[in-house]
N, C-alpha and C positions, 0 to 999 in steps of 0.2 A: 550501472544502469543508465547508460547514455545512448547516443545515436549509433545505429549501425551504418557506418559509412567508411569508405576507403578501399578495402580489398575484398575480393571474392572468397567465400568459404567453399572449398571443394567438398564433394560428398564424403561422409564419414567425419573423422575428427581432425582437427588442426591445432597445433600448439604454437604459442607465441611466447617469446621470452622478453621480459621487461627489465629495465635497469634496477639495481638494488636501491631501496629507498623507503620512505614512509607511505608513498602512494604509487600506484601502478596504473598505466593507461595503455591501451592499444586501440586500433580502429579496424573495423571490418565491415564489409558490405552486408546489408540486411539479407539473411538467408531466406530460402523458401520454407514452406511448411507453417505449422501453427505455433511452434515453440522451438527454442534452442536452449540446450543445457550448457552453462558455462562452469567449468571447473577451474579452481585457482588455488595457488599455494606453491611451495617449493617443490621442484621435480623430485627431490629425494625424501621429502617429508610428507606429512599428512596434508590432504587437500580437502577443501570445502567446495560446495557447488551451489548454483542457483539456476532455476529454470525461468527464462524470460518468455512470456507469452506474447506472440506477435499479432494476435487478433484481439483488439480491445472490445470488451463486452458492451452492449448497448445499455444505456441508463434505464433503470427499472424502478420507477417511483411507487408502483403498486404491486404487492405480492399477495396472492390469495392462497388459502389452503395450507397452513403451516402446522407443524407439530409444536413443540415447546419453543419459547423465545427467551433468550438471555440478552441482557443489555449491559454494555460498558460505556460510560461517557467520560470525557475529560481525561483520557489516558496520558496525554501530554508527554510523550517520550519516556514514560516509566515502563520500560520493557519488562524488567524483572517483576514488578508488581502485577502488571497485566497478565503475564504468562502464569504467575503463581495462582492468581484468581481462576484462570481458565482451567488449570490443573485441578484445583480444589473442587470445581463443579463438574469435573470429568468431561470437559469438552476437548482437551488435549492431553496427551500422555507425557511421560517424562522426557521423551525426545522432541516434544513440542509439535507433534503431529495430531491431526484431527481424529478424535474418537467419539465425536458427538452424534454420529449417525445422522438421522433426519432432523435433528434440532436446528434452530436458527439462532445466530448470534449477530447482534447489532453493535457496532462501534458508533456511538451517537455523537460524533463531532469532537473536534479538538484533539487529534492525535499529535499535532505539531506544537512546538514551542515549549518553554519552561524546562522540561526534562533533558537529560544528557543523551538519550538514545532514541531520538525521533526517527532517524534513518533506519536504524535497526528494527524498530517497531513497525514502520511502514513496510519494510521488506518482508517481515514475518507475516503481517496481515495479507500482503499481496500473494504470498504462496499459500497461506492457509485457506484463502477464499476458494482456490481451485480444489484443495483437498476436501473441503466441506461439500462442495458441489458434486465431486466424484462419489461421495458417500451417500448422496441423496439429501444432504442438508443444505444450509445456505449461510454465508457470511455476508452481511450488509455493512456498508460504510455510509454514514450521513456526514455531509460536510459541516464544519463549524466555522466560527469567525476566525480562528487562528490559522486555518488552512488558507483562507482568503487573505489574511494579513501577510503571510509569507509570500504569496503570489504577487501582492502589491508592493513588496519590498519593505514592509513595516516589520523590522526585526528587533524591536525593543524587548521582546520576551524570549528571544532565541538564545539557547544555551551556548556558552563559549566553546564547549566540546563540539557541538554541532557546527558552529561557525568555522572551527578549525578544519573540518572536512573539506569545505569549499575552498578555504585558504590554501590547503595543500595542493589542490588542483588548479589554483589560480583563477577561480571563477567566483562570481557573486553567489551567495547562498541560494537565492530563489532559482538560480539556473539549474540546481540539482533537481528541481521539481517543475521545470518548464513544461507547460501543457502542450507545446508543439514539438519538443525535442526529447525530453527524458521519458524513460519507461514509467517511472512512478508518477510523473506529472500527467501523462496521457491516461494513465489508469485512474488517478484521483478525479480528473475532470469529468469522468463518466458517472460520478457518484451524485446522488440527489441531495438537495438541501432539505427536502421534506419527503418522508417515506411513510407509506401506509402498509402495514402487514395485517391482513384481515381487518379487524375493526380497531386496531391500535395505530395512532398517529405518532410518528417520531420526528422531532425537529430540535436541533440543538438550541437551547434557550427558549423554546416555546414558539408559538405562532401569535403574532399581534392581531388585533381585531381588524386592522386595515386589510389583512390578507385572507379573511374568512370567506370571501367570495370565490376564492380559487380552490380547485381540487389539487391533489398532489400532481396530477398529470398536467393540468393547465398551468400550474405554477412552474413546473419543470419546463414546459414549452416556452 
């Protein structure tokens, strides 16, 4: 989930081989179109894939006309717990795909820090957002203080496993979520700190009286 830079991708598919090791990297120039599918794994074995969306959605602090709304807060890299809850309420299936139809799901801040699977959780939510939208539903992300802490380089609550990902690539951990360069960072920075869905206001940790003069839109501006 880094920058597309380096070499052109011809029409169709292109395969790149990386050296054996615990991490793999290649570079390619940003392709045209709205998205690109990246498949990875050993050429002779099972492969996984991820779709990277090349057009970042606009921030949307006010959402009218919803169906049911489900809320998860402080998921803190607990991928297994978060997905198990979503399965129990029938928003995702056993394959972790959206089955919630027109329902809305809010991740109300602090997906980062503490837990061992922050990157995995963010990648999951990144893809599920598009699946929900395609089904007529919606997945919302509200920023919390721990997202801001990571962006500012405050890593006192960052899990050692998460830090090892950045160490393997030889970069500082916040670089994985850089708002100018990384796919996940560019996506996260479009998310509001205050969200209103119909007559429900969402804000991680609440809204202090000093901010009551603002609407979600003016606060976002």
